[in-house]
KOLTOR-205485 format. One record per residue: x, y, z of N, C-alpha, C in turn. Coordinates in Angstrom, 1 decimal. Example, Ala and Ser with C-alpha at 12.3 -4.5 7.8 and 13.67 -1.06 7.14 Angstrom:
% KOLTOR-205485
VOFI    n_c1    n_c2    n_c3   ca_c1   ca_c2   ca_c3    c_c1    c_c2    c_c3
VOFI    13.2    -5.7     7.8    12.3    -4.5     7.8    13.2    -3.3     7.8
VOFI    12.8    -2.2     7.1    13.7    -1.1     7.1    12.9     0.0     7.9
//
This chain:
% KOLTOR-205485
VOFI    n_c1    n_c2    n_c3   ca_c1   ca_c2   ca_c3    c_c1    c_c2    c_c3
VOFI   335.1    28.5    60.9   334.2    28.9    59.8   335.0    29.7    58.8
VOFI   334.6    29.5    57.5   335.3    30.2    56.4   335.1    31.7    56.5
VOFI   336.1    32.4    56.1   336.0    33.8    56.0   336.3    34.5    57.3
VOFI   336.3    35.7    57.2   336.6    36.5    58.4   335.3    36.7    59.2
VOFI   335.2    36.1    60.4   334.0    36.1    61.2   334.2    37.1    62.4
VOFI   333.3    38.0    62.6   333.4    38.8    63.8   332.0    39.2    64.2
VOFI   331.8    39.3    65.5   330.5    39.7    66.0   330.5    41.1    66.3
VOFI   329.5    41.8    66.0   329.4    43.2    66.3   328.0    43.6    66.6
VOFI   327.8    44.6    67.4   326.5    45.2    67.5   326.2    46.1    66.3
VOFI   325.0    46.2    65.9   324.7    47.0    64.7   325.1    48.4    64.9
VOFI   326.1    48.9    64.2   326.5    50.3    64.3   325.6    51.2    63.5
VOFI   326.1    52.4    63.2   325.4    53.4    62.4   324.1    53.8    63.0
VOFI   324.0    53.7    64.3   322.8    54.1    65.0   321.6    53.2    64.9
VOFI   321.8    52.0    64.4   320.6    51.1    64.1   320.0    50.6    65.4
VOFI   320.9    50.1    66.3   320.3    49.4    67.5   319.3    50.3    68.2
VOFI   319.7    51.5    68.4   318.8    52.4    69.2   317.5    52.6    68.4
VOFI   317.5    52.7    67.1   316.3    53.0    66.3   315.5    51.7    66.2
VOFI   316.1    50.5    66.3   315.4    49.3    66.2   314.5    49.0    67.4
VOFI   314.9    49.5    68.6   314.2    49.1    69.8   312.9    49.9    69.8
VOFI   311.8    49.1    70.2   310.5    49.7    70.3   310.2    50.1    71.7
VOFI   309.8    51.3    72.0   309.6    51.7    73.3   308.3    51.3    73.9
VOFI   308.3    50.6    75.0   307.1    50.2    75.6   306.6    51.1    76.8
VOFI   307.3    52.2    76.9   307.0    53.1    78.0   305.9    54.1    77.6
VOFI   304.8    54.2    78.4   303.8    55.2    78.1   304.3    56.6    78.5
VOFI   305.1    56.7    79.5   305.5    58.0    80.0   306.9    58.3    79.5
VOFI   307.0    58.5    78.2   308.3    58.8    77.6   308.7    60.3    77.7
VOFI   307.8    61.1    78.1   308.1    62.5    78.2   307.3    63.1    79.4
VOFI   307.8    64.3    79.9   307.1    64.9    81.1   305.7    65.2    80.7
VOFI   304.8    65.1    81.7   303.4    65.4    81.5   302.9    66.5    82.5
VOFI   302.2    67.5    81.9   301.7    68.5    82.7   300.4    68.1    83.4
VOFI   299.8    69.0    84.2   298.6    68.6    85.0   297.5    68.3    84.0
VOFI   297.4    68.9    82.8   296.3    68.6    81.9   296.6    67.4    81.0
VOFI   297.7    66.7    81.2   298.0    65.5    80.5   298.8    65.8    79.2
VOFI   299.1    67.0    78.9   299.8    67.3    77.7   301.3    67.3    77.9
VOFI   302.1    67.1    76.9   303.5    67.1    77.0   304.0    68.5    77.4
VOFI   304.9    68.6    78.4   305.4    69.8    78.9   306.4    70.5    77.9
VOFI   306.3    71.8    77.7   307.2    72.5    76.9   307.7    73.7    77.7
VOFI   309.0    73.9    77.5   309.6    75.0    78.2   309.5    76.3    77.3
VOFI   309.0    77.4    77.8   308.9    78.6    77.0   310.3    79.1    76.6
VOFI   311.4    78.7    77.3   312.7    79.2    76.9   313.4    78.3    75.9
VOFI   312.7    77.2    75.4   313.3    76.4    74.4   313.5    77.2    73.1
VOFI   314.8    77.2    72.5   315.0    77.9    71.3   314.3    77.3    70.1
VOFI   313.8    78.2    69.2   313.2    77.7    68.0   314.2    77.2    67.0
VOFI   314.0    76.0    66.5   315.0    75.4    65.6   315.0    76.1    64.3
VOFI   316.1    76.1    63.6   316.2    76.7    62.3   316.0    75.6    61.2
VOFI   315.3    75.9    60.2   315.1    75.0    59.1   316.4    74.9    58.3
VOFI   316.7    73.7    57.8   317.8    73.5    56.9   317.3    73.2    55.5
VOFI   317.8    74.1    54.6   317.4    73.9    53.2   318.7    73.4    52.4
VOFI   318.6    72.3    51.8   319.7    71.7    51.0   319.4    72.2    49.6
VOFI   320.2    73.1    49.1   320.0    73.7    47.8   320.7    72.9    46.7
VOFI   321.8    72.3    47.1   322.7    71.6    46.1   323.2    70.3    46.7
VOFI   323.1    69.2    45.9   323.6    67.9    46.3   324.5    67.3    45.2
VOFI   325.7    66.9    45.6   326.6    66.3    44.6   327.1    64.9    45.2
VOFI   326.9    63.9    44.4   327.4    62.5    44.8   328.7    62.2    44.1
VOFI   329.6    61.8    44.9   330.9    61.3    44.3   330.7    59.9    43.9
VOFI   331.5    59.4    42.9   331.3    58.2    42.2   331.2    57.0    43.2
VOFI   330.2    56.1    42.9   330.0    54.8    43.5   329.1    54.0    42.6
VOFI   329.6    52.8    42.1   328.9    52.1    41.1   327.5    51.7    41.5
VOFI   327.3    51.5    42.8   325.9    51.1    43.3   324.9    52.2    43.1
VOFI   325.4    53.5    43.2   324.5    54.6    43.0   324.2    54.9    41.6
VOFI   323.2    54.2    41.0   322.8    54.4    39.6   322.3    55.8    39.5
VOFI   322.2    56.3    38.3   321.6    57.7    38.0   320.2    57.8    38.6
VOFI   319.4    56.7    38.5   318.1    56.7    39.1   318.1    56.9    40.6
VOFI   319.0    56.1    41.2   319.0    56.2    42.7   319.5    57.6    43.1
VOFI   320.5    58.1    42.4   321.0    59.4    42.8   319.9    60.5    42.6
VOFI   319.2    60.4    41.5   318.1    61.4    41.3   317.1    61.4    42.4
VOFI   316.7    60.1    42.8   315.7    60.0    43.8   316.2    60.5    45.2
VOFI   317.5    60.2    45.5   318.0    60.7    46.8   318.2    62.2    46.8
VOFI   318.6    62.8    45.6   318.7    64.2    45.6   317.3    64.9    45.8
VOFI   316.3    64.4    45.2   314.9    64.9    45.4   314.5    64.8    46.9
VOFI   314.8    63.6    47.5   314.5    63.5    48.9   315.2    64.4    49.8
VOFI   316.5    64.6    49.5   317.3    65.5    50.4   316.9    66.9    50.2
VOFI   316.6    67.4    49.0   316.2    68.7    48.8   314.8    69.0    49.3
VOFI   314.0    68.0    49.4   312.6    68.2    49.9   312.5    67.7    51.3
VOFI   313.6    67.3    52.0   313.6    66.8    53.3   313.4    67.9    54.4
VOFI   313.0    67.5    55.5   312.8    68.4    56.7   313.9    68.2    57.7
VOFI   314.8    69.1    57.7   316.0    69.0    58.6   316.0    70.3    59.4
VOFI   316.5    70.2    60.6   316.6    71.4    61.5   317.9    71.4    62.3
VOFI   318.2    72.6    62.7   319.4    72.8    63.5   319.2    73.9    64.5
VOFI   319.9    74.0    65.6   319.8    75.0    66.6   320.5    76.3    66.2
VOFI   321.6    76.1    65.4   322.4    77.2    64.9   323.2    76.8    63.7
VOFI   324.0    77.7    63.1   324.8    77.3    62.0   326.0    76.4    62.4
VOFI   326.3    76.4    63.7   327.4    75.6    64.2   326.9    74.1    64.5
VOFI   325.6    73.9    64.5   325.0    72.6    64.8   325.0    71.8    63.5
VOFI   325.7    70.7    63.5   325.8    69.8    62.4   325.1    68.5    62.6
VOFI   324.3    68.4    63.6   323.6    67.1    63.9   322.6    66.7    62.7
VOFI   322.1    67.7    62.0   321.2    67.4    60.9   321.9    66.5    59.8
VOFI   323.2    66.5    59.8   323.9    65.7    58.8   323.7    64.2    59.1
VOFI   323.5    63.8    60.3   323.3    62.4    60.7   322.0    62.0    60.0
VOFI   321.0    62.9    60.0   319.7    62.5    59.3   319.9    62.4    57.8
VOFI   320.7    63.2    57.3   321.0    63.1    55.8   321.7    61.8    55.5
VOFI   322.7    61.5    56.4   323.4    60.2    56.2   322.5    59.0    56.3
VOFI   321.6    59.1    57.2   320.7    57.9    57.4   319.7    57.8    56.2
VOFI   319.3    58.9    55.6   318.4    58.8    54.4   319.2    58.1    53.3
VOFI   320.5    58.3    53.2   321.2    57.7    52.2   321.6    56.2    52.5
VOFI   321.9    56.0    53.8   322.3    54.6    54.2   321.1    53.6    54.1
VOFI   319.9    54.0    54.5   318.8    53.1    54.6   318.5    52.3    53.3
VOFI   318.3    53.0    52.1   318.1    52.3    50.9   319.2    51.3    50.5
VOFI   320.4    51.7    50.8   321.6    50.9    50.4   321.7    49.7    51.4
VOFI   321.4    49.9    52.7   321.4    48.8    53.6   320.3    47.8    53.4
VOFI   319.2    48.3    52.8   318.1    47.5    52.5   318.3    46.6    51.3
VOFI   319.4    46.9    50.6   319.8    46.1    49.4   321.0    45.3    49.7
VOFI   321.3    45.1    51.0   322.4    44.2    51.4   323.7    44.8    51.6
VOFI   323.8    46.1    51.4   325.1    46.8    51.6   325.2    47.3    53.0
VOFI   325.4    46.3    53.9   325.3    46.5    55.3   326.4    47.4    55.9
VOFI   327.6    47.3    55.3   328.7    48.0    55.8   329.0    49.3    55.0
VOFI   328.0    49.8    54.4   328.1    51.1    53.6   328.6    52.2    54.5
VOFI   329.5    53.0    54.0   330.0    54.2    54.7   329.7    55.4    53.9
VOFI   329.1    56.4    54.6   328.6    57.6    54.0   329.3    58.8    54.7
VOFI   330.1    59.6    53.9   330.7    60.8    54.4   330.0    62.0    53.9
VOFI   329.7    63.0    54.7   328.9    64.2    54.3   329.8    65.4    54.5
VOFI   329.9    66.2    53.5   330.6    67.5    53.5   329.5    68.5    53.2
VOFI   329.5    69.6    53.9   328.5    70.7    53.6   329.1    72.0    53.8
VOFI   328.5    73.0    53.2   328.9    74.4    53.4   327.7    75.3    53.4
VOFI   327.7    76.3    54.2   326.6    77.3    54.3   326.7    78.2    53.1
VOFI   325.6    78.3    52.4   325.4    79.2    51.2   325.0    80.6    51.7
VOFI   323.9    80.6    52.5   323.4    81.8    53.0   322.5    81.5    54.2
VOFI   322.3    82.5    55.0   321.4    82.4    56.2   320.2    83.4    56.0
VOFI   319.0    82.9    55.9   317.8    83.7    55.9   317.2    83.6    57.3
VOFI   316.3    84.5    57.6   315.6    84.4    58.9   314.9    83.1    59.1
VOFI   315.3    82.3    60.1   314.7    81.0    60.4   315.1    79.9    59.4
VOFI   316.0    80.1    58.5   316.4    79.1    57.5   317.8    79.2    57.1
VOFI   318.6    78.1    57.1   319.9    78.1    56.7   320.0    77.2    55.4
VOFI   320.7    77.8    54.4   320.8    77.1    53.1   322.2    76.6    52.9
VOFI   322.3    75.3    52.5   323.6    74.6    52.4   323.7    73.9    51.1
VOFI   325.0    73.7    50.7   325.4    72.7    49.6   325.9    71.5    50.4
VOFI   325.7    70.4    49.7   326.1    69.1    50.4   326.8    68.2    49.3
VOFI   327.9    67.7    49.7   328.6    66.7    48.9   328.6    65.4    49.7
VOFI   328.3    64.3    48.9   328.2    63.0    49.6   329.2    62.0    48.9
VOFI   330.0    61.3    49.7   330.8    60.3    49.3   330.4    59.0    49.9
VOFI   330.1    58.0    49.0   329.6    56.7    49.4   330.5    55.6    49.1
VOFI   330.8    54.7    50.1   331.5    53.5    49.8   330.6    52.3    50.2
VOFI   330.0    51.7    49.2   328.9    50.7    49.5   329.5    49.4    50.0
VOFI   330.7    49.0    49.5   331.3    47.8    50.0   330.6    46.6    49.5
VOFI   330.7    45.5    50.2   330.2    44.2    49.8   328.7    44.1    50.0
VOFI   328.0    43.3    49.1   326.6    43.1    49.3   326.4    41.7    50.0
VOFI   325.6    41.8    51.1   325.4    40.6    52.0   324.0    40.1    51.9
VOFI   323.9    38.8    52.3   322.6    38.1    52.4   322.5    37.6    53.8
VOFI   321.2    37.3    54.2   321.0    36.8    55.5   321.4    35.3    55.7
VOFI   322.1    35.0    56.7   322.5    33.7    57.0   321.6    33.1    58.0
VOFI   322.1    32.6    59.2   321.3    32.0    60.2   320.7    33.0    61.2
VOFI   319.6    32.7    61.7   318.9    33.5    62.7   318.7    32.7    63.9
VOFI   319.2    33.2    65.1   319.1    32.5    66.3   318.5    33.4    67.4
VOFI   318.0    32.8    68.5   317.4    33.6    69.6   318.0    33.0    70.9
VOFI   318.3    33.9    71.8   318.8    33.4    73.1   317.9    34.0    74.3
VOFI   317.7    33.2    75.3   317.0    33.6    76.5   315.6    34.1    76.2
VOFI   314.8    33.2    75.5   313.5    33.6    74.9   312.3    33.5    75.9
VOFI   312.6    33.1    77.2   311.5    32.9    78.2   310.5    31.9    77.7
VOFI   309.2    32.3    77.7   308.2    31.3    77.4   308.0    31.1    75.9
VOFI   308.6    32.0    75.1   308.4    31.9    73.6   309.5    31.0    73.0
VOFI   309.3    30.4    71.9   310.3    29.5    71.3   310.8    30.1    70.0
VOFI   311.9    29.6    69.5   312.5    30.1    68.2   311.5    29.9    67.1
VOFI   310.7    28.8    67.2   309.7    28.6    66.2   308.6    29.7    66.1
VOFI   308.3    30.2    67.3   307.3    31.3    67.4   307.9    32.6    67.0
VOFI   309.2    32.8    67.3   309.8    34.1    67.0   310.3    34.3    65.6
VOFI   310.8    33.3    65.0   311.4    33.4    63.7   310.5    34.0    62.6
VOFI   309.2    33.6    62.5   308.3    34.2    61.5   308.1    35.7    61.7
VOFI   308.4    36.3    62.8   308.3    37.7    63.0   309.3    38.5    62.3
VOFI   310.4    37.8    61.9   311.4    38.5    61.1   311.1    38.3    59.6
VOFI   310.6    39.4    58.9   310.1    39.2    57.6   311.2    39.1    56.5
VOFI   312.1    38.2    56.7   313.3    38.1    55.8   313.7    36.6    55.9
VOFI   313.7    36.0    54.7   314.1    34.5    54.7   315.6    34.4    54.6
VOFI   316.1    33.3    55.1   317.6    33.0    54.9   317.9    33.0    53.4
VOFI   319.0    33.6    53.1   319.5    33.7    51.8   319.1    34.9    51.0
VOFI   318.1    35.7    51.5   317.7    36.9    50.9   318.7    38.0    51.2
VOFI   318.6    39.0    50.3   319.5    40.2    50.6   319.2    40.8    52.0
VOFI   320.3    41.0    52.7   320.1    41.6    54.0   319.5    42.9    54.0
VOFI   318.4    43.1    54.8   317.5    44.3    54.7   317.4    44.8    56.1
VOFI   318.0    46.0    56.3   317.9    46.6    57.6   316.5    46.9    58.1
VOFI   315.7    47.4    57.1   314.3    47.8    57.5   313.5    46.6    57.9
VOFI   313.7    45.4    57.3   313.0    44.2    57.6   313.5    43.8    59.0
VOFI   314.7    43.9    59.4   315.2    43.6    60.7   314.6    44.5    61.7
VOFI   314.5    45.8    61.4   313.8    46.7    62.3   312.4    46.4    62.5
VOFI   311.7    46.0    61.5   310.3    45.6    61.6   310.1    44.4    62.4
VOFI   311.1    43.4    62.2   311.0    42.2    63.0   311.2    42.5    64.5
VOFI   312.1    43.3    64.8   312.3    43.7    66.2   311.1    44.3    66.8
VOFI   310.5    45.2    66.1   309.2    45.8    66.6   308.2    44.7    66.8
VOFI   308.0    43.8    65.9   307.0    42.7    66.1   307.3    41.9    67.3
VOFI   308.6    41.5    67.5   309.0    40.6    68.6   308.8    41.3    69.9
VOFI   309.1    42.6    70.0   308.9    43.3    71.2   307.5    43.5    71.5
VOFI   306.7    43.7    70.5   305.2    43.8    70.7   304.7    42.4    71.2
VOFI   305.2    41.3    70.6   304.8    40.0    71.0   305.0    39.8    72.5
VOFI   306.2    40.2    73.0   306.5    40.1    74.4   305.6    41.0    75.2
VOFI   305.4    42.2    74.7   304.5    43.1    75.4   303.1    42.6    75.6
VOFI   302.6    41.8    74.6   301.3    41.2    74.7   301.2    40.1    75.8
VOFI   302.4    39.7    76.2   302.4    38.6    77.2   302.9    39.1    78.6
VOFI   302.9    40.4    78.8   303.2    41.0    80.1   304.6    41.4    80.2
VOFI   305.5    41.1    79.3   306.9    41.4    79.4   307.1    42.8    78.8
VOFI   306.6    43.8    79.5   306.6    45.2    79.0   308.0    45.9    79.1
VOFI   308.9    45.3    79.8   310.3    45.8    79.9   311.3    45.0    79.0
VOFI   310.8    44.1    78.2   311.6    43.3    77.3   312.5    44.1    76.4
VOFI   313.8    43.8    76.3   314.7    44.4    75.3   315.3    43.3    74.5
VOFI   315.6    43.6    73.3   316.2    42.6    72.4   317.4    43.3    71.7
VOFI   318.6    42.6    71.9   319.8    43.1    71.3   320.3    42.2    70.2
VOFI   320.3    42.8    68.9   320.7    42.0    67.8   322.3    42.0    67.7
VOFI   322.9    40.8    67.6   324.3    40.8    67.4   324.6    40.1    66.1
VOFI   325.6    40.5    65.4   325.8    40.1    64.0   327.2    39.5    63.8
VOFI   327.2    38.4    63.1   328.4    37.7    62.7   328.6    37.8    61.2
VOFI   329.6    38.5    60.8   329.7    38.9    59.3   330.8    38.0    58.7
VOFI   330.4    37.2    57.7   331.3    36.3    57.0   331.6    37.0    55.7
VOFI   332.8    37.6    55.6   333.2    38.4    54.4   333.5    37.5    53.2
VOFI   333.7    36.2    53.4   334.0    35.3    52.3   332.7    34.8    51.6
VOFI   331.8    34.4    52.5   330.5    33.9    51.9   329.5    35.0    51.7
VOFI   329.8    36.2    52.2   329.0    37.4    52.0   327.6    37.1    52.7
VOFI   327.7    36.6    53.9   326.5    36.3    54.7   326.6    37.0    56.1
VOFI   325.5    37.3    56.7   325.4    37.8    58.0   324.5    36.9    58.8
VOFI   325.0    36.3    59.9   324.2    35.6    60.9   323.8    36.6    62.0
VOFI   322.5    36.4    62.5   322.0    37.3    63.5   321.7    36.4    64.7
VOFI   322.1    36.9    65.9   321.6    36.3    67.2   320.9    37.4    67.9
VOFI   319.6    37.1    68.2   318.8    38.1    69.0   318.9    37.7    70.5
VOFI   319.6    38.5    71.3   319.7    38.2    72.7   318.5    38.9    73.4
VOFI   317.7    38.1    74.0   316.4    38.7    74.6   316.6    38.8    76.1
VOFI   316.3    40.0    76.6   316.2    40.2    78.1   314.7    40.4    78.4
VOFI   313.9    39.4    78.7   312.5    39.6    78.8   312.1    40.4    80.0
VOFI   312.9    40.3    81.1   312.5    41.0    82.3   311.4    40.1    83.0
VOFI   310.7    40.8    83.9   309.6    40.1    84.6   308.3    40.2    83.9
VOFI   307.4    39.2    84.1   306.1    39.2    83.5   305.1    40.0    84.5
VOFI   304.5    41.0    83.9   303.5    41.8    84.8   302.1    41.3    84.6
VOFI   301.4    41.4    85.7   299.9    41.2    85.7   299.3    42.5    86.1
VOFI   298.0    42.7    85.8   297.3    43.9    86.0   297.1    44.1    87.6
VOFI   297.4    45.2    88.1   297.2    45.5    89.5   296.0    46.5    89.6
VOFI   296.1    47.5    90.4   295.0    48.4    90.6   294.7    49.2    89.3
VOFI   293.4    49.4    89.0   293.0    50.2    87.9   292.2    51.4    88.4
VOFI   292.7    52.6    88.1   292.0    53.8    88.6   291.6    54.6    87.4
VOFI   290.3    55.0    87.4   289.7    55.7    86.3   289.0    57.0    86.9
VOFI   289.4    58.1    86.2   288.9    59.4    86.7   288.5    60.2    85.5
VOFI   287.3    60.8    85.6   286.8    61.8    84.6   286.1    61.3    83.4
VOFI   285.9    59.9    83.3   285.3    59.4    82.1   283.8    59.1    82.4
VOFI   283.1    58.9    81.3   281.7    58.5    81.4   281.6    57.1    82.0
VOFI   280.4    56.8    82.5   280.1    55.5    83.0   280.3    54.4    82.0
VOFI   279.9    54.7    80.7   280.1    53.8    79.6   281.5    53.5    79.3
VOFI   282.3    54.5    79.3   283.8    54.4    79.0   284.4    53.6    80.2
VOFI   284.0    53.9    81.4   284.6    53.2    82.6   284.3    51.7    82.6
VOFI   283.0    51.4    82.3   282.6    50.0    82.3   283.3    49.3    81.2
VOFI   283.5    49.9    80.0   284.2    49.2    78.9   285.6    49.0    79.2
VOFI   286.3    50.0    79.9   287.7    49.8    80.2   287.9    48.7    81.2
VOFI   287.1    48.7    82.3   287.2    47.7    83.3   286.9    46.3    82.8
VOFI   286.1    46.2    81.8   285.8    44.9    81.2   287.0    44.3    80.5
VOFI   287.8    45.2    80.0   289.0    44.8    79.2   290.2    44.5    80.1
VOFI   290.3    45.2    81.2   291.5    45.2    82.0   291.1    44.9    83.5
VOFI   291.2    43.6    83.8   290.8    43.2    85.2   292.0    42.8    86.0
VOFI   291.9    42.9    87.3   292.9    42.6    88.2   293.4    41.1    88.0
VOFI   294.7    40.9    88.0   295.2    39.6    87.9   295.5    39.1    86.5
VOFI   294.9    39.7    85.5   295.2    39.3    84.1   296.6    39.6    83.7
VOFI   297.2    38.8    82.9   298.5    39.1    82.3   298.3    40.4    81.5
VOFI   299.2    41.4    81.8   299.1    42.7    81.2   299.4    42.6    79.7
VOFI   298.5    43.1    78.9   298.7    43.0    77.4   298.8    44.4    76.9
VOFI   300.1    44.8    76.6   300.3    46.2    76.1   299.6    46.4    74.8
VOFI   299.6    45.5    73.9   298.9    45.7    72.6   297.4    45.9    72.8
VOFI   296.8    45.2    73.8   295.4    45.4    74.0   295.1    46.8    74.5
VOFI   296.0    47.3    75.3   295.8    48.7    75.8   295.9    49.7    74.6
VOFI   296.8    49.5    73.7   297.0    50.3    72.6   295.7    50.2    71.7
VOFI   295.3    49.0    71.5   294.1    48.8    70.6   292.8    49.4    71.2
VOFI   292.7    49.4    72.5   291.5    50.0    73.1   291.2    51.4    72.6
VOFI   292.3    52.2    72.5   292.1    53.6    72.1   291.7    53.6    70.6
VOFI   292.3    52.8    69.8   292.0    52.8    68.4   290.6    52.3    68.1
VOFI   290.1    51.4    68.9   288.8    50.8    68.6   287.6    51.5    69.3
VOFI   287.9    52.4    70.2   286.8    53.0    71.0   286.8    54.5    70.9
VOFI   287.1    55.0    69.8   287.2    56.5    69.6   285.8    57.1    69.8
VOFI   284.7    56.4    69.4   283.4    57.0    69.5   283.0    57.1    71.0
VOFI   283.3    56.1    71.8   283.0    56.2    73.2   283.8    57.2    73.9
VOFI   285.0    57.3    73.6   285.9    58.2    74.3   285.7    59.7    73.9
VOFI   285.5    59.9    72.6   285.1    61.1    72.0   285.9    62.4    72.3
VOFI   286.9    62.3    73.1   287.6    63.5    73.5   289.0    63.7    72.9
VOFI   289.3    62.9    71.9   290.6    62.9    71.4   291.6    62.2    72.3
VOFI   291.1    61.3    73.1   292.0    60.6    74.1   293.1    59.8    73.4
VOFI   294.2    59.8    74.0   295.3    59.0    73.4   296.0    58.2    74.6
VOFI   296.6    57.1    74.2   297.3    56.3    75.2   298.4    57.2    75.9
VOFI   299.1    58.0    75.1   300.2    58.8    75.7   299.7    59.8    76.7
VOFI   298.6    60.4    76.4   298.2    61.5    77.3   297.2    61.1    78.4
VOFI   296.6    60.0    78.3   295.5    59.6    79.2   295.8    58.4    80.0
VOFI   296.9    57.7    79.9   297.2    56.5    80.6   298.6    56.6    81.2
VOFI   298.7    56.3    82.5   300.0    56.2    83.2   300.1    54.8    83.8
VOFI   301.2    54.1    83.5   301.4    52.8    84.1   302.3    53.0    85.4
VOFI   301.9    52.2    86.4   302.6    52.3    87.7   303.2    50.9    87.9
VOFI   304.5    50.7    87.7   305.1    49.3    87.8   305.3    49.0    89.3
VOFI   305.0    47.8    89.7   305.4    47.2    91.0   306.2    46.0    90.7
VOFI   307.5    46.2    90.4   308.3    45.1    89.9   308.5    44.0    91.0
VOFI   308.4    44.3    92.3   308.6    43.4    93.3   307.5    42.3    93.3
VOFI   306.3    42.8    93.0   305.1    41.9    93.0   304.7    41.5    91.6
VOFI   305.4    42.0    90.6   305.0    41.7    89.2   303.6    42.3    88.8
VOFI   303.3    43.4    89.4   302.0    44.1    89.1   302.2    45.4    88.4
VOFI   301.3    45.8    87.5   301.3    47.1    86.9   300.0    47.7    87.1
VOFI   299.9    48.9    87.8   298.7    49.6    87.9   298.4    50.5    86.7
VOFI   297.2    50.7    86.4   296.8    51.5    85.2   295.9    52.6    85.7
VOFI   296.4    53.8    85.5   295.7    55.1    85.8   295.1    55.6    84.5
VOFI   293.8    55.6    84.3   293.1    56.0    83.1   292.4    57.3    83.5
VOFI   293.0    58.4    83.1   292.5    59.7    83.5   292.2    60.6    82.3
VOFI   291.1    61.3    82.4   290.7    62.2    81.3   291.4    63.5    81.5
VOFI   292.4    63.8    80.7   293.2    65.0    80.8   293.4    65.6    79.4
VOFI   292.3    66.2    78.8   292.4    66.7    77.4   293.5    67.7    77.2
VOFI   294.2    67.7    76.1   295.2    68.7    75.8   294.5    69.9    75.2
VOFI   295.0    71.0    75.5   294.4    72.3    75.0   295.4    72.9    74.0
VOFI   294.8    73.4    72.9   295.6    74.1    71.9   296.2    75.3    72.5
VOFI   297.5    75.7    72.1   298.1    76.9    72.7   297.4    78.1    72.2
//
């Protein structure tokens, strides 16, 4: 193949942010169903960016610079202390995303900052940004591997980017979310998708291969309901019956569509626990009324 071809996983933190989490229990739950918080957790310090300077890059027009400066100065960043520089990664991503959405996939952003002053609960910084936008790329071929019961023809429309268009990271992220949701609606709630990229520096194109690990297909197992009205219980059981292919999206939509019946501010995160039985391909659903209380 012409040009320098190399496969790489999407760097710059993209792969992790592209994956859509299908886990209901992503954080510890207290007895009342609320997310647990430790009283000893330190309060984060707000980061105020008072001054932003961009070093020359032809892609950064005056309009783009002005918009980015406004976003950074008005952004919400936090740190645990003056020694904590993790907030710079968020600044870097705010600058990377609009450039990567215009095809500058290999953009490099370096951040330099300095503390101006420290107020109670807030740290004020100046920030200097150096950008190397590099080559502008377009989307080449899109392929899928190990797609289980779905076909390339079914999956390709979920990527909202046509071949030949400017490579757009946000569109790829949206496509991954859609594809994972599609698998989740068919019982593959542990499905993961790893995008791998072949960059052709001569033709300025990027081919993508989505490597799918669908996992096992789950069907609905035991459904336990506690604390809800008879109407809510009847409605829930009518939607989720033993033996059906487990549809993650239907579970999510149940809460959005039945707010009047539930009435208690119920959420999928706080009121549902999934119990996987991978050996038998079953997933139990515990639907429990555990309202969160304001502190």
